[in-house]
C-alpha positions as CSV (number, residue, x, y, z in Angstrom):
1,X,-42.5,53.1,58.3
2,X,-41.9,56.8,58.5
3,X,-41.7,57.4,54.7
4,X,-42.4,55.3,51.6
5,X,-40.5,55.4,48.3
6,X,-42.3,54.1,45.2
7,X,-39.7,53.1,42.7
8,X,-40.2,52.2,39.0
9,X,-37.8,51.7,36.0
10,X,-38.8,53.1,32.6
11,X,-37.2,53.0,29.2
12,X,-38.5,54.7,26.0
13,X,-42.0,55.1,27.4
14,X,-42.8,58.6,26.4
15,X,-46.3,57.8,25.4
16,X,-47.2,56.2,28.8
17,X,-44.9,58.2,31.1
18,X,-47.3,61.1,32.0
19,X,-50.1,58.7,32.7
20,X,-47.8,56.4,34.8
21,X,-46.6,59.3,36.9
22,X,-50.1,60.7,37.4
23,X,-51.5,57.3,38.4
24,X,-48.7,56.6,40.9
25,X,-48.8,60.0,42.5
26,X,-52.6,59.6,43.0
27,X,-52.2,56.2,44.6
28,X,-54.3,55.9,47.8
29,X,-51.5,55.6,50.3
30,X,-52.2,57.0,53.8
31,X,-48.6,58.0,54.4
32,X,-46.0,60.4,53.1
33,X,-44.3,59.0,50.0
34,X,-42.1,60.0,47.1
35,X,-42.0,58.6,43.5
36,X,-38.6,57.7,42.2
37,X,-38.5,57.0,38.4
38,X,-35.3,55.5,37.1
39,X,-34.8,56.2,33.4
40,X,-32.8,53.3,31.9
41,X,-30.9,55.2,29.2
42,X,-34.0,56.1,27.1
43,X,-33.4,57.3,23.6
44,X,-36.8,59.0,23.1
45,X,-38.2,62.0,24.9
46,X,-38.7,60.2,28.3
47,X,-35.9,62.1,30.0
48,X,-37.2,65.5,29.0
49,X,-40.8,64.5,30.0
50,X,-39.6,63.5,33.5
51,X,-37.7,66.8,33.8
52,X,-40.8,68.7,32.9
53,X,-43.0,66.8,35.2
54,X,-40.7,67.5,38.2
55,X,-41.6,71.2,38.0
56,X,-45.3,70.4,38.7
57,X,-44.9,67.4,41.0
58,X,-42.4,68.0,43.9
59,X,-42.8,64.4,45.1
60,X,-41.4,63.1,41.8
61,X,-37.7,62.4,41.8
62,X,-36.2,61.3,38.4
63,X,-33.0,59.3,38.3
64,X,-31.1,59.0,35.0
65,X,-28.9,56.1,34.2
66,X,-26.5,56.9,31.4
67,X,-24.7,54.4,29.2
68,X,-25.8,51.0,27.9
69,X,-29.3,50.0,28.9
70,X,-29.1,48.0,32.1
71,X,-32.0,47.5,34.5
72,X,-29.8,46.4,37.4
73,X,-27.6,49.5,37.1
74,X,-30.6,51.8,36.8
75,X,-32.2,50.3,39.9
76,X,-28.9,50.5,41.8
77,X,-28.8,54.3,40.9
78,X,-32.4,54.6,42.1
79,X,-31.7,52.9,45.4
80,X,-29.0,55.4,46.2
81,X,-31.4,58.3,45.8
82,X,-34.3,56.9,48.0
83,X,-35.2,58.9,51.0
84,X,-37.8,56.5,52.4
85,X,-37.1,53.7,54.8
86,X,-39.4,51.4,52.9
87,X,-39.6,50.9,49.1
88,X,-42.5,49.8,47.0
89,X,-40.8,48.5,43.8
90,X,-43.1,48.1,40.8
91,X,-42.7,47.1,37.2
92,X,-43.7,50.0,35.0
93,X,-46.3,47.9,33.2
94,X,-48.2,47.0,36.3
95,X,-51.4,48.9,37.2
96,X,-52.3,48.0,40.8
97,X,-55.8,48.0,42.0
98,X,-56.4,50.7,44.6
99,X,-56.9,48.1,47.3
100,X,-53.6,46.5,46.5
101,X,-51.6,49.3,48.0
102,X,-53.1,48.9,51.5
103,X,-52.6,45.1,51.2
104,X,-48.9,45.4,50.4
105,X,-48.1,48.0,53.0
106,X,-50.1,46.7,56.0
107,X,-47.6,43.9,57.0
108,X,-44.7,46.3,56.7
109,X,-46.5,49.0,58.7
110,X,-47.3,46.5,61.5
111,X,-43.6,45.6,61.7
112,X,-44.1,41.9,61.2
113,X,-42.0,41.5,58.1
114,X,-39.0,42.6,56.1
115,X,-40.3,42.0,52.6
116,X,-43.8,41.8,51.2
117,X,-44.4,40.1,47.8
118,X,-47.5,40.7,45.7
119,X,-49.0,37.6,44.1
120,X,-51.8,37.1,41.6
121,X,-51.8,33.4,42.4
122,X,-53.0,33.7,46.0
123,X,-56.7,33.4,46.7
124,X,-58.5,36.4,48.2
125,X,-59.5,38.6,45.4
126,X,-61.5,38.3,42.2
127,X,-58.9,38.9,39.6
128,X,-58.4,39.6,36.0
129,X,-58.1,36.5,33.8
130,X,-54.5,36.0,32.6
131,X,-53.1,34.5,29.5
132,X,-52.7,30.7,29.7
133,X,-49.2,30.1,28.2
134,X,-47.3,32.8,30.0
135,X,-49.1,31.8,33.2
136,X,-48.0,28.2,32.8
137,X,-44.5,29.2,32.1
138,X,-44.4,31.3,35.3
139,X,-45.8,28.4,37.3
140,X,-43.1,26.1,36.0
141,X,-40.5,28.8,37.0
142,X,-42.1,29.1,40.4
143,X,-42.1,25.4,41.1
144,X,-38.4,24.9,40.1
145,X,-37.3,28.1,41.9
146,X,-39.1,27.0,45.2
147,X,-37.4,23.6,44.9
148,X,-34.0,25.3,44.3
149,X,-34.2,27.8,47.1
150,X,-36.3,25.7,49.6
151,X,-39.1,28.3,49.9
152,X,-42.8,28.3,49.1
153,X,-43.7,31.3,47.1
154,X,-46.8,31.2,45.1
155,X,-45.3,33.5,42.4
156,X,-41.7,34.5,41.6
157,X,-41.3,37.8,39.9
158,X,-44.8,39.2,39.9
159,X,-43.2,42.6,39.4
160,X,-44.4,44.0,42.7
161,X,-42.6,43.9,46.1
162,X,-42.2,46.0,49.3
163,X,-38.9,45.9,51.3
164,X,-36.8,47.8,53.7
165,X,-34.5,50.3,51.9
166,X,-31.4,49.3,53.9
167,X,-31.7,45.7,52.8
168,X,-32.2,46.6,49.2
169,X,-29.1,48.8,49.2
170,X,-27.0,45.8,50.4
171,X,-28.0,43.6,47.5
172,X,-25.7,43.5,44.5
173,X,-27.7,43.4,41.2
174,X,-26.0,42.3,38.0
175,X,-28.6,41.0,35.6
176,X,-29.4,43.6,32.9
177,X,-32.9,42.2,32.2
178,X,-34.5,40.0,34.9
179,X,-33.5,42.2,37.8
180,X,-36.7,41.6,39.7
181,X,-36.2,37.9,39.7
182,X,-32.6,38.3,40.7
183,X,-33.7,40.5,43.6
184,X,-36.1,38.0,44.9
185,X,-33.6,35.2,44.6
186,X,-31.1,37.1,46.7
187,X,-33.7,38.2,49.2
188,X,-34.6,34.5,49.6
189,X,-31.0,33.8,50.8
190,X,-31.1,36.5,53.5
191,X,-33.3,34.3,55.7
192,X,-35.7,37.2,56.1
193,X,-39.3,37.3,57.1
194,X,-41.1,37.1,53.7
195,X,-44.8,37.8,53.4
196,X,-47.0,37.3,50.4
197,X,-50.3,39.1,49.8
198,X,-52.9,38.7,47.0
199,X,-53.0,41.5,44.5
200,X,-55.6,42.2,41.8
201,X,-54.1,43.9,38.7
202,X,-56.1,46.0,36.4
203,X,-55.4,47.0,32.8
204,X,-53.0,45.3,30.4
205,X,-49.9,43.6,31.9
206,X,-47.1,43.4,29.3
207,X,-44.9,41.9,31.9
208,X,-46.7,38.6,31.2
209,X,-47.0,38.8,27.4
210,X,-43.2,38.9,26.9
211,X,-42.5,35.9,29.1
212,X,-41.5,33.3,26.5
213,X,-40.0,29.8,26.8
214,X,-36.7,31.3,26.0
215,X,-37.0,33.7,28.9
216,X,-38.0,30.9,31.1
217,X,-34.7,29.1,30.5
218,X,-32.8,32.3,31.0
219,X,-34.5,32.8,34.3
220,X,-33.7,29.3,35.5
221,X,-30.1,29.8,34.6
222,X,-30.0,33.0,36.5
223,X,-31.6,31.4,39.6
224,X,-29.1,28.5,39.4
225,X,-26.1,30.8,39.3
226,X,-27.3,32.8,42.3
227,X,-28.1,29.7,44.3
228,X,-24.7,28.0,43.9
229,X,-23.0,31.1,45.2
230,X,-21.4,32.3,42.0
231,X,-22.9,35.7,42.8
232,X,-23.0,36.9,46.5
233,X,-26.5,37.8,47.7
234,X,-25.3,40.8,49.7
235,X,-22.6,43.4,49.9
236,X,-22.6,43.1,53.7
237,X,-19.5,40.8,53.8
238,X,-19.8,40.0,57.5
239,X,-23.4,39.0,57.1
240,X,-22.6,36.9,54.0
241,X,-19.9,35.0,55.8
242,X,-22.1,34.5,58.9
243,X,-24.9,33.2,56.7
244,X,-22.4,30.8,55.1
245,X,-21.2,29.6,58.6
246,X,-24.8,28.9,59.5
247,X,-24.7,26.1,56.9
248,X,-22.1,24.4,59.2
249,X,-24.2,23.7,62.2
250,X,-22.2,20.6,63.0
251,X,-19.0,22.7,63.2
252,X,-20.8,25.1,65.6
253,X,-21.9,22.3,67.9
254,X,-18.4,20.8,67.8
255,X,-17.0,24.3,68.8
256,X,-19.4,24.6,71.8
257,X,-18.5,21.0,72.9
258,X,-14.8,22.1,73.3
259,X,-16.0,24.9,75.7
260,X,-18.7,23.1,77.6
261,X,-16.7,22.2,80.7
262,X,-16.2,25.9,81.4
263,X,-19.7,27.2,80.6
264,X,-21.6,28.6,83.5
265,X,-25.2,29.4,83.9
266,X,-25.2,33.1,83.3
267,X,-23.6,33.8,80.0
268,X,-22.7,36.9,78.0
269,X,-22.1,36.2,74.3
270,X,-19.9,39.1,73.3
271,X,-20.3,39.5,69.5
272,X,-23.3,37.2,68.9
273,X,-23.6,38.0,65.1
274,X,-26.8,36.5,63.7
275,X,-27.1,33.9,66.5
276,X,-25.2,30.9,65.0
277,X,-23.9,30.0,68.4
278,X,-26.7,31.7,70.5
279,X,-29.1,28.9,69.5
280,X,-26.8,26.4,71.2
281,X,-26.7,28.4,74.5
282,X,-30.4,28.6,75.2
283,X,-30.2,26.0,77.9
284,X,-28.4,28.4,80.2
285,X,-30.2,30.1,83.1
286,X,-29.5,33.5,81.5
287,X,-28.1,34.5,78.1
288,X,-27.2,38.1,77.1
289,X,-26.6,38.4,73.4
290,X,-24.7,41.5,72.5
291,X,-23.4,42.9,69.2
292,X,-22.5,46.3,67.8
293,X,-24.3,45.7,64.4
294,X,-27.9,47.0,64.6
295,X,-29.0,44.6,61.9
296,X,-27.6,41.6,63.7
297,X,-29.3,42.8,67.0
298,X,-32.7,43.1,65.2
299,X,-32.4,39.5,63.8
300,X,-31.4,38.1,67.2
301,X,-34.2,39.9,68.9
302,X,-36.8,38.4,66.5
303,X,-35.4,35.0,67.1
304,X,-34.9,34.9,70.9
305,X,-36.1,38.1,72.7
306,X,-39.5,36.5,73.4
307,X,-37.7,34.1,75.8
308,X,-37.7,35.3,79.5
309,X,-34.1,34.3,80.1
310,X,-32.6,35.9,77.0
311,X,-31.6,39.6,76.8
312,X,-30.6,41.2,73.5
313,X,-28.7,44.4,73.4
314,X,-26.6,46.6,71.1
315,X,-23.0,46.8,72.5
316,X,-19.7,48.0,71.2
317,X,-17.0,46.0,72.9
318,X,-14.5,48.7,72.3
319,X,-16.6,51.0,74.6
320,X,-17.7,48.3,77.0
321,X,-16.5,50.4,79.9
322,X,-19.5,52.8,79.3
323,X,-22.0,50.0,79.9
324,X,-21.9,49.6,83.7
325,X,-25.1,47.7,84.0
326,X,-23.2,44.5,82.9
327,X,-21.2,44.8,86.2
328,X,-24.4,44.1,88.1
329,X,-25.7,41.3,85.8
330,X,-24.0,38.5,87.7
331,X,-22.2,37.1,84.6
332,X,-20.2,34.0,85.3
333,X,-19.2,33.2,81.7
334,X,-18.2,35.4,78.8
335,X,-18.0,33.6,75.4
336,X,-16.4,35.6,72.6
337,X,-15.9,33.7,69.3
338,X,-14.0,35.2,66.4
339,X,-14.6,38.7,67.6
340,X,-11.5,39.9,69.4
341,X,-9.4,40.1,66.2
342,X,-11.9,42.8,64.9
343,X,-10.9,45.2,67.7
344,X,-7.7,47.2,67.6
345,X,-7.3,47.6,71.3
346,X,-8.0,44.0,72.4
347,X,-6.2,44.5,75.7
348,X,-8.8,47.0,76.8
349,X,-11.6,44.6,75.9
350,X,-9.9,41.8,78.0
351,X,-9.7,44.2,80.9
352,X,-13.4,45.0,80.6
353,X,-14.2,41.2,80.4
354,X,-12.3,40.8,83.6
355,X,-14.2,43.6,85.3
356,X,-17.6,42.3,84.3
357,X,-17.1,38.7,85.3
358,X,-18.0,37.4,88.8
359,X,-15.1,36.0,90.8
360,X,-14.5,32.4,89.7
361,X,-16.1,33.1,86.3
362,X,-14.6,32.2,83.0
363,X,-13.8,34.1,79.8
364,X,-13.9,31.7,76.8
365,X,-12.2,33.1,73.7
366,X,-11.7,31.7,70.2
367,X,-9.5,33.7,67.8
368,X,-7.8,33.0,64.5
369,X,-4.2,31.7,64.8
370,X,-1.0,32.1,62.9
371,X,-0.2,35.5,61.3
372,X,1.2,33.8,58.2
373,X,-2.4,32.6,57.4
374,X,-3.6,36.2,57.0
375,X,-5.5,36.3,53.7
376,X,-8.0,38.4,51.8
377,X,-10.8,36.9,53.8
378,X,-9.2,38.4,57.0
379,X,-9.1,41.8,55.3
380,X,-12.7,41.5,54.1
381,X,-13.8,40.8,57.6
382,X,-11.8,43.6,59.1
383,X,-9.4,41.5,61.1
384,X,-6.6,43.6,62.7
385,X,-4.6,40.4,63.4
386,X,-4.2,36.7,63.6
387,X,-2.8,35.6,66.9
388,X,0.8,34.3,67.2
389,X,1.3,31.3,69.5
390,X,1.0,32.3,73.2
391,X,-0.1,35.9,72.3
392,X,-3.7,35.6,73.4
393,X,-2.8,33.8,76.7
394,X,-0.2,36.5,77.5
395,X,-2.7,39.3,76.9
396,X,-5.3,37.5,79.1
397,X,-2.7,37.2,81.9
398,X,-2.0,41.0,81.6
399,X,-5.7,41.6,82.1
400,X,-5.7,39.6,85.3
401,X,-6.9,36.2,84.2
402,X,-5.6,32.8,85.2
403,X,-5.2,30.6,82.1
404,X,-7.0,27.3,82.9
405,X,-7.2,25.9,79.4
406,X,-5.7,26.5,76.0
407,X,-5.9,24.4,72.8
408,X,-5.6,24.6,69.0
409,X,-8.8,24.0,67.1
410,X,-9.8,23.1,63.5
411,X,-6.7,21.7,61.9
412,X,-8.5,20.7,58.7
413,X,-9.8,24.3,58.3
414,X,-6.1,25.4,58.0
415,X,-5.7,23.6,54.7
416,X,-8.9,25.0,53.2
417,X,-8.1,28.6,54.4
418,X,-4.6,28.4,52.9
419,X,-5.7,27.0,49.6
420,X,-8.7,29.5,49.2
421,X,-6.8,32.5,50.5
422,X,-3.3,32.0,49.4
423,X,-3.6,30.0,46.2
424,X,-7.1,30.9,44.9
425,X,-6.9,34.5,46.2
426,X,-10.5,34.4,47.4
427,X,-11.8,37.2,49.7
428,X,-14.9,35.6,51.3
429,X,-16.4,32.3,52.4
430,X,-19.3,31.0,50.4
431,X,-22.2,28.8,51.6
432,X,-20.9,26.0,49.3
433,X,-17.6,26.0,51.0
434,X,-19.2,25.7,54.5
435,X,-21.5,22.9,53.3
436,X,-18.5,21.0,51.9
437,X,-16.7,21.4,55.3
438,X,-19.8,20.1,57.1
439,X,-19.7,16.9,55.0
440,X,-16.0,16.6,55.9
441,X,-16.6,17.1,59.6
442,X,-15.9,13.4,60.6
443,X,-12.6,13.8,58.8
444,X,-11.9,17.1,60.5
445,X,-12.4,15.5,63.9
446,X,-10.0,12.7,63.0
447,X,-7.3,15.1,61.8
448,X,-7.7,17.0,65.0
449,X,-5.8,14.2,66.7
450,X,-2.7,14.8,64.6
451,X,-0.5,17.1,66.8
452,X,2.0,18.3,64.2
453,X,-0.8,19.7,61.9
454,X,-1.2,23.5,62.5
455,X,-4.6,24.7,63.7
456,X,-6.8,27.5,62.2
457,X,-7.9,28.9,65.6
458,X,-6.9,28.9,69.2
459,X,-9.3,28.5,72.2
460,X,-8.2,30.0,75.5
461,X,-10.1,30.0,78.8
462,X,-9.2,32.4,81.5
463,X,-10.6,32.4,85.1
464,X,-11.1,35.5,87.3
465,X,-9.6,34.5,90.6
466,X,-11.5,35.1,93.8
467,X,-8.7,37.2,95.2
468,X,-9.3,39.8,92.5
469,X,-12.8,40.3,93.7
470,X,-11.7,40.8,97.3
471,X,-9.1,43.4,96.2
472,X,-11.8,45.2,94.2
473,X,-14.0,45.3,97.3
């Protein structure tokens, strides 16, 4: 944590604004920080007050949302202006105890979490007595939300959280009122490391007073819509689709089963994503997980880097020739699943695969088939192509490989892809779609035996002949 940004949203709070800014700027934080105040279309003197305060407080950065009042839009504007790599997001009515700041920031500073949530329900502090009815309504909300999202938070929407800035910027916010609750609901779907710490508020907390039964039902409706996938939880389309595919673990196991006869003991997974397939390859003697997305590499490292036989590295396959250390890694298998279509010069990648492999080693590739199936999902994912029949095999031969196996794969998926992409004009895959496919997996395996049905993907396996190694020597 190099720099912290404290972020609050205000609206028509001219009477409290000076005291709020003064209190937050005096917060006992042993690190460099800025205060970003997002004005949500105030109609009183709040905007002028913030402008005046900026002259005396250089760490204050006001952000002005213009238009209809909308907390989500105001917060999105504030996120774009943040200069810190970590954000402390507070409800403007919350007055934290001085010790709360250290409690909230310590797990983030230690690098053991991505998001820290403050909770008044956790034991650990003597705390101010809260009102009974709003507290009960919040506990009902927490119970039902935990059940819906399969997490165990002690409090949803306490109005206080700390998170990485890059993650917050990738979350689309739409709810004009309960933006804090929506934010936590979407963070819960990222499969992040979430921490809770006890906080002890001081002063009045209007955030509780206005939480009525009507608001409870509104919150539950908001949580339900976000959970069923009506609203994507991230603007990172690749990550959203990979998280969706994680729901289809049976499909991933089935995919690996098709490749198992050609899997060696020292494997390079080129384009590992978030590790949906990596977790099925941990029985190898050595596994190198490589991807060009820094966020994916971080996630894989947290999951598997503690294992002695797993290496995690950031690698751009388009520049694989610059990574000569792979030539000495003794790799006997390269597995590359749904990656090659993302790279414009796929022939160069195949030549690099050939160079890196040991003699007799195998390159196992799975790519999308049939150019006529190219849809909005392909465009969203950044696919340069879907492969025509025989195209992948010919390119592998050009690179020097002997084709030892080739097959179509996932015939049932062709129907779903065509309907969702061509008829419904969808541009992404949702977790619900992948869960549905998982339930239909027995049917998918049955349909796979129908030879006239077109397949969604093609699997090709190329072997590096021993003669190539002798020529290179």
